[in-house]
C-alpha positions as CSV (number, residue, x, y, z in Angstrom):
1,M,0.0,0.0,0.0
2,S,1.5,3.4,-1.0
3,L,2.3,6.0,1.5
4,I,0.8,9.5,1.5
5,S,3.0,12.5,2.6
6,L,1.6,14.7,5.3
7,T,2.6,18.1,6.6
8,I,1.7,20.0,9.8
9,K,-0.9,22.7,9.1
10,G,-1.2,23.9,12.6
11,I,-2.2,23.4,16.3
12,S,-5.3,24.8,18.0
13,Y,-6.9,24.5,21.4
14,S,-9.5,21.7,21.2
15,Q,-13.1,22.9,21.3
16,T,-14.3,19.4,22.1
17,Q,-11.9,18.2,24.8
18,S,-10.9,20.4,27.7
19,G,-7.1,20.7,28.2
20,A,-6.4,19.0,24.8
21,Y,-5.3,20.3,21.5
22,A,-6.0,19.5,17.8
23,L,-3.0,18.8,15.7
24,V,-4.0,19.2,12.0
25,L,-2.0,17.3,9.4
26,S,-2.6,17.8,5.7
27,E,-1.7,15.7,2.7
28,I,0.9,17.5,0.6
29,E,-0.6,16.6,-2.7
30,G,-4.3,16.9,-1.9
31,T,-6.9,18.7,0.2
32,R,-7.7,16.2,2.9
33,T,-6.6,16.9,6.5
34,L,-6.1,14.6,9.4
35,P,-7.1,16.1,12.8
36,I,-5.5,14.4,15.8
37,I,-6.3,15.2,19.4
38,I,-3.1,15.5,21.5
39,G,-2.2,16.5,25.0
40,A,-1.0,20.0,26.1
41,F,2.7,18.9,26.7
42,E,3.0,17.3,23.2
43,A,1.3,20.4,21.6
44,Q,3.7,22.7,23.4
45,S,6.7,20.5,22.3
46,I,5.6,20.4,18.7
47,A,5.0,24.2,18.7
48,I,8.3,25.0,20.2
49,A,10.1,22.8,17.7
50,L,8.3,24.7,14.8
51,E,9.3,28.0,16.3
52,T,12.4,29.9,15.2
53,E,12.3,32.6,17.9
54,I,11.5,30.8,21.1
55,R,14.0,28.3,22.5
56,P,13.5,26.8,26.0
57,P,16.4,27.3,28.5
58,R,16.3,23.6,29.3
59,P,15.7,20.7,26.8
60,L,12.3,19.2,26.7
61,T,11.9,15.4,26.6
62,H,11.8,15.3,22.8
63,D,14.9,17.5,22.6
64,L,16.6,15.0,24.9
65,F,15.6,12.2,22.6
66,K,17.1,14.1,19.7
67,T,20.4,14.7,21.6
68,F,20.5,11.1,22.6
69,S,20.0,9.9,19.1
70,D,22.6,12.3,17.7
71,T,25.1,11.1,20.3
72,F,24.7,7.5,19.3
73,A,24.3,8.1,15.5
74,I,20.7,7.1,15.4
75,I,18.7,8.7,12.5
76,V,14.9,9.0,12.5
77,K,14.2,8.5,8.8
78,E,10.4,8.8,8.8
79,V,7.2,8.6,10.8
80,I,4.3,6.4,9.6
81,I,0.8,6.7,11.0
82,H,-0.2,3.2,10.3
83,K,-3.4,2.3,12.2
84,L,-6.6,3.9,13.5
85,V,-8.6,1.9,16.1
86,D,-11.6,3.4,18.0
87,G,-10.3,6.9,17.2
88,V,-6.8,6.3,18.4
89,F,-3.9,6.6,15.9
90,F,-0.9,4.3,16.1
91,S,2.4,5.3,14.7
92,S,5.9,4.0,14.1
93,L,9.3,5.7,14.0
94,V,11.5,4.3,11.3
95,C,15.1,4.6,12.6
96,E,18.5,3.7,11.2
97,R,21.9,3.1,12.9
98,K,25.0,2.0,11.1
99,G,22.9,0.9,8.1
100,Q,20.5,-1.2,10.2
101,E,16.9,-0.2,10.2
102,E,14.6,-0.5,13.1
103,V,10.8,0.2,13.5
104,I,9.7,1.5,16.9
105,D,6.1,1.8,18.0
106,T,5.2,5.2,19.4
107,R,2.3,7.5,20.2
108,T,1.5,9.7,17.3
109,S,1.9,12.9,19.2
110,D,5.4,11.9,20.3
111,A,6.2,10.7,16.8
112,I,5.3,14.1,15.3
113,A,7.3,16.0,18.0
114,I,10.3,13.8,17.2
115,A,9.8,14.1,13.4
116,V,9.9,17.9,13.5
117,R,13.2,17.8,15.3
118,F,14.7,15.4,12.8
119,N,13.1,17.1,9.8
120,A,11.8,13.6,9.1
121,P,8.8,13.1,6.7
122,I,5.4,12.1,8.0
123,Y,3.3,9.5,6.2
124,T,0.1,7.7,6.5
125,Y,-1.9,5.2,4.4
126,E,-4.9,5.8,2.1
127,N,-7.2,3.8,4.3
128,I,-6.4,6.0,7.3
129,L,-7.3,9.2,5.4
130,D,-10.4,7.5,4.1
131,K,-11.5,6.8,7.7
132,A,-10.4,10.0,9.5
133,G,-9.4,12.5,6.8
134,I,-11.8,15.4,6.2
135,Y,-12.0,18.1,3.6
136,L,-12.0,21.6,5.1
137,K,-10.5,25.0,5.0
138,V,-8.0,24.6,7.8
139,E,-7.2,28.3,8.0
140,E,-10.8,29.2,8.6
141,E,-11.7,26.3,10.9
142,M,-8.6,26.4,13.1
143,A,-7.8,30.1,12.8
144,I,-4.4,29.3,11.4
145,E,-2.8,31.8,9.1
146,N,-0.1,30.9,6.6
147,K,2.2,33.9,6.5
148,Q,4.4,32.7,3.6
149,A,4.0,30.6,0.5
150,T,6.5,28.2,2.0
151,Q,3.8,27.0,4.4
152,E,5.3,28.6,7.5
153,V,3.1,27.4,10.3
154,S,1.4,29.8,12.7
155,I,0.6,28.4,16.1
156,D,-2.6,29.8,17.7
157,F,-2.7,29.0,21.4
158,E,-6.1,29.9,23.0
159,I,-5.4,28.8,26.6
160,E,-7.8,30.2,29.1
161,S,-6.5,31.4,32.5
162,V,-2.9,30.6,31.4
163,V,-2.0,33.3,28.9
164,D,-2.3,36.8,30.3
165,K,-4.5,38.7,27.7
166,T,-2.9,42.0,28.7
167,D,-3.1,44.9,26.2
168,F,0.6,45.2,25.2
169,S,0.0,48.4,23.2
170,S,1.4,50.6,25.9
171,L,4.8,48.7,25.9
172,T,7.8,49.7,23.8
173,L,9.4,47.2,21.5
174,K,12.3,46.9,23.9
175,E,10.0,46.2,26.8
176,L,8.2,43.5,24.8
177,N,11.5,41.9,23.9
178,D,12.6,42.0,27.6
179,Q,9.3,40.3,28.6
180,L,9.7,37.7,25.9
181,H,13.1,36.9,27.2
182,A,11.8,36.6,30.7
183,A,8.9,34.4,29.7
184,V,11.2,32.0,27.9
185,T,13.5,31.9,30.9
186,D,10.5,31.1,33.1
187,E,9.4,28.5,30.6
188,N,6.1,30.3,30.1
189,Y,5.8,29.5,26.4
190,E,2.2,30.4,26.0
191,L,2.9,34.0,27.2
192,A,6.1,34.0,25.1
193,A,4.1,33.1,22.0
194,T,1.6,35.9,22.7
195,L,4.5,38.4,23.1
196,R,6.2,37.1,20.0
197,D,3.0,37.7,18.0
198,E,2.7,41.3,19.3
199,I,6.4,42.0,18.4
200,G,5.7,40.5,14.9
201,K,2.8,42.9,14.4
202,R,5.1,45.8,14.9
203,S,7.9,44.6,12.6
């Protein structure tokens, strides 16, 4: 059965499950999308890996996995979402070390977080997309905006009672950057993402 290439379209706070997020994957050569409900930690880990401006002061678990793999010359070649049972996706990491290939079972959320760090391709099968794939305008449904034609991903965190929705209009650009640095140091990545967006509006 042929594999279908997927890309990450975005992450949004889940409207159906409290405390969870919706990770939206989209087929590269098509219009179907694959929404997957993931936990807050995995959503944060994927979002941080996609970011270019926010770097945690200490490595997250998936960063540690990447460092461990690099140290022992293990390459993650690809991620395959290979099964869907009762709404739960099953995935595999295809790894290689010294020419020997190994397939490791993993949760899909972890697999995606690791794939982003290795720049590894993400695949699924046609029957998975037939079961769970949907046709929709992801940008409208998930409030995700593509800023560039290169499919740069914009992460929209809508976390109640976690992100301070303060009006930052009274702050100078330097003060915003100082607060961004402090938020990253404190590992408050939701606030950091909000500050980053405000800085981006003024650039």
